[in-house]
N, C-alpha and C positions, 0 to 999 in steps of 0.2 A: 577150468579158468580159475576156480577158486584155489586149487592147489597151486597153481602157478603164482597166483598174487600173494599167497602166504610164503612161498619160497623167496620171491622177490623182496618180502618184507624183512625177512629173517636177515640177522646179522651175519657177515661172512664167516666162515670157518676160520679160526685162527688160535694160536696159542696165547698164553696169558704171560708169559715171562718177561715181555717188554712193555707191559702196561703199568699204568699208575694213576694217582688222582692227585688233584690239586684242589686245595679248599678255597673256595670262593667265600671269603669270610663275611662279606657284607649282605650277600643275596641267600644264604643259607643252602648253597649248592655246591657240587663237586664237578669239576672238569675231569674227563677220563682221557688220559694222555697215552700216547704211543712214544717210547722213549728211543726208539730206532729211528723213526721219521721225523721226531720232533713236531709232532702234530697234536692237536685236540681232536679227539673223536667224537666227542658229544659232551652234553652237561646233563647232571641228574639233579634236579631241584627238590624242594620240599624236606631239607634236612634240618630246619630249625636254626638255633642259635650256635653258629661255628666259630664263636669268638676265641674259644680255646680248644679247637677240635683236634682230635687225633685219629689215626686209623690203623688198624691190624688186618691182616688178611688170612683167608683160608688157605688150607695146605695146597690146594691146587692153583690159587693165585687167581680163582675166577670171581671170588666174593671179597669185597671189602667191608669190614665192620667199622662204622663211623661213629665216634663217640662225641656229642655236643655238649656244650657248656650247659644246657637246659636239661641235663639228665636223660637225654634220648639217646638210645643205641638202635642204630639202622643198619640192616643188611642190604647191600647193594650189589647187584650183579653186574660186573664190568663189562661182560660180553653183550648182554641186552641192553645195559645201561638203564636199568630199572629197579626200583625198591622192592625187595622180596619180603621185607618183614621190618617192623619198627615197633619199639616199646619205650615208653617214658619210665625209666627205671629209678629215677632219682630226682632231686630238686636242683643239684648242682654237681656236675661231674666233669672230671678232667682227663678221662683216658682209660686205657685197658689193655688187656693182653690175651692171647690165645695158648691155650695148653699144649704140652708136647705132643700129644697125637691128634690135636685139632679139633678135639671133640666138645671143648668148653670154651667160652668166651667170658672173661671176667672184667667187670667195670669197677673203676675206683672213684669213690664219691666223696665230696666234701660235706654234702647235706643228703641225707640226715648222717653220713658219716659211717664209712665201712666199704665192703666190696660186695658185690652180687655176681653170682655165676650163672651162666645160661647155656643151653644147648645151642651149638653153633648152627644146627640145620633149621631149627624152629624158633629160636629166641625164648623158648619156654625157660622159666625161672627153675634153677636147680637148687641154689644154695644162697642164702642170705646171711652174711657174716658182719654183724654190727662192730665198729670199733670203739667198743665201750671199754675204756680203760681205768675208770672208777664208777661206782653206782651212779646212773643217770647221766654220765659225761661221756660224750662221743667226740672222737678226734677225726680231723680231716685226713684223708688217706692220699698219699703220694708215692711215686717210686714203684708203681706196681710193675712186676715183671714175671715171665714164665721161668719155671725151673724144671730140670729133669725129674721124672717120677711123678707127673701129674701134680706139681705143685706150684703155687703162686707165692711170690714174697712181696711185701709192701711195707712202707713206712707210715707211722702215725705222727704228723706234723705236731700236733697238740699235746701228745702223751710221751714224746721223746722214747718211742719204742719202735721195734721192727718185729713184724709177724710173718710166719710161714704157715700158709693154708695148704694142707696135704689132702687131695681129693683120690688118692689111689685106691683106698679102701672103700670109702663111702662118699661119693660125690656130694650127696646131699646133706651130709654132716661131716664137714672136713674138720681133721685134727688139727689144732692151732698150736704152733710152737711160738712162744713170746720171748723176745729179747728186751729187757728193761734197762732204763738209763743208758741209752745208746749215744746221747749227747743232746744238746739243745735244738730242738726243732729241725729235724731232717725234713729238707725240702724238695729233693729229687734224688734219684738213684740210677745205677746202672748194673748190669750184670755183665762181667768179662765174657768175650766170645765163647770161651771154653765151658761157661756156666760154673765155674769154681768160686768167684769172688763176687759178693754184692757190696757195692760201695754207695754211701748214702752221704750227700753233702750236707752239712750243718749251718743253717742260717743264723742260728742264735750264738754262734762261737767259732773262732777259726778252727778249721780241722774237718775230718771225715770219719765216719764210722764204717769200718771194714769187717765182713764176716766171711771166713774161709768156709765154704759149704762142703768141703771135701773131708773136713774134720770129723771124727766120730761124735764128738760133742762140740759142735760149732759154738764160738764165742765171739763177742764184739771187740774188736781192737780199735783203739783211736789212732789215726795217723795224721800228719802234717799239723799237730797241735800247736798253736802259736805261731803259725806261719807269717802271720801279720803283726805279731808282738812289736810293740814300739812305733808303729805306723798308724797314721790317722786315716781310717777308713773313710771313703766317699759315701755319699747317700746313694742307695741301690735304686736304680731307676726301673730296672726288670729283673726279676729272679733269672739267674742263670740255669741252664738246662744240662743235665749230664747225660740224657738219652741220646747223645750223638755218637756213642760208641767210639770215643777218642782213644782207641787203643792201638798204638802203632809199635810193633814188635814187642819188646819187653818192657815198654814204657806206656803209663797213662798220662794223657794230657787233659788237664782240667781248668775250668774258668775260676778265677780267683774273685770271690765275692767282693765287691766294692773297690776293686783295684782295676789298675789298667795292666794285667799281668795274665799269662797263661802259665800254670804250674806243670812241672814235669816230675812224674813219679816213677821210680824204679819198681816193677812188679815183683821182683825177687826179694827185695829188702822193704819195699814200701816206705822208703825215705825219699824226700825230695832232692833230686838230682839237678834241677835247674829252674829257671823262670825265663820267660821271653816277654819283654815289654811289647805292648800292642797298642793300637790306637785309641781304644776306649774300654769300657766294661764289657768284657765277653758276655755273650748270652749262650750261643752254641759254639762248641769247640769240636769239629767233626774230623775224623781221619779219613783220608781217601782209603779205598779197600786194600791196596798194597802197602799202606802205612808210611809211605814217602813223604807225603804232604799232610798237614793239619791246617783246615780252612776255619776261620773265625769270623763271626758277625758279632754286632755291638748294640747295646742299648743306646737310648738317646742321650745326648745329642749326635752320636757318631753312627746312627743306624743307616746312613745311606753307604757305608763301606763295608768291605769284605777284605781280610788280609789272609795271605797264604804263607805259612811256616814251612820251611825245609827242614824235615825232622833229623837228618843227620848233623847239620849245622846248627840246628835251633836258631836259625835266623829268619826274619820275615824277608820273603824274596818278591813279594808282589802285593800291592794294594789296589784294589779294583772298586769302581762306583757304579755298579749295575743298575741303581735307581732308588729313589727315596723309599725309606721303611723296609729295609731287608729284614724279612722275618724267619726265613727258613732256607735251608739248603739241603739237597739230597743227591748223592752220587749214583750214576748208573752202576750196574752191578759190577763190572770190572774196572770202574773209575776213569774211563777216558773222557768224561765229561760230568760237569755237576750243574744241577739245575738250581736257580736261586730266584725266591719270589721277592718281589718289590711292591709291596701293598700299595703305596701311595702313588706309584708310577703306573699301576695297573697293568703289570707285565711279569712274565717269567722269562729269565735269560738263561741260555744253555751255553755254558762256558767250556772251552776245551782245556782240560787240566795240565796240558804240556805247553801250550803256546800262550794260554790265558786269553785268546781271541773269543769273541762271541760267535758262536756257531749259529744260534737262532734266537729270534724273540718271539714270544708267543703273547697275544693280546688276552689277558685274564683279568676280569674285574676283581679289584681287592684281594689279590691272592695271599695266602699264609702258608699252611703246612703243605708240604710235598711229600708223597709217600708212594714208593715203587714197590711192586709185588715181589721183588727179591727179598724183601724183608720176611716174607712168609718161611723162609728157610734159615733165618738166622735168630739165634736164642736171644731173648730179651727185647726183640723188636716188635 
């Protein structure tokens, strides 16, 4: 009888490739979702302050590592929908990354400033890398991403620097490569899908910092300098995000800070080749997996809308209103649909990317970030 009861209580045997999580911002919980059936499988509570939460996944897609704003790093098993480990590793944290081999999990921190590296299986601390750029001065860290060769790359907002931490020889004492004077206030960054280029947006000036990581001696190159010269920038209501992997074909699509524009950059020359006027200040500019479409959401007061750009024509082809306070979008692995969170409407909408019709609506309290396990197999995610 006991064996039968245990068997009936166990979660059904299944794969993890179509699972994901939705952050329930207000309750400190995550909803575990099935992207094939458009359903919520269950909720995992007890994750703390998720006001700026992000998630990365283990290589097998069975575990989500949730980074809370309160400095918590939590290991959540998606199949059992239970917390397997939790550590308060900082005072203020905004995200993290998993190493190339899945062995290490790194957290980027505002306070005390720096990154910390943990074992993925136990959350035991492996390395502490303070972002001390001058004696007694520590920077907030942003733009953390994984690189080939057991490395992590990240930006120092207050120091105008980019660092690479190499764990390949001694994970407990990473070798640090520093790039100084990269531009004023790097605020977020992306790694291109091939792992070659790291691009950091600059909040303190018009332009971006680019590093070609395939070079024997990588150097920082400034691109799009002065793209807004002569124009009056608008007040910035929400910092744009570059972590949407808005790479479509040989072009990068980027949000313009303080402007109602999306910038188009050629990846061969790293020159601007176009601008697309949009409805408001872009926050996320995300490419559908095939690169044919780019989806954009906006800061207040336009944060109830989402626009779709056709990449060949560089034209807005659709404007959607899925609900008040659109905070995040996530494409299914092959891009047939996109999931959109509307915090103030307490719902997640599943939109068909061909017809733009709503396929499903899920009731989720105050949803924000949406993260699917397909990220486990993509660099920089």
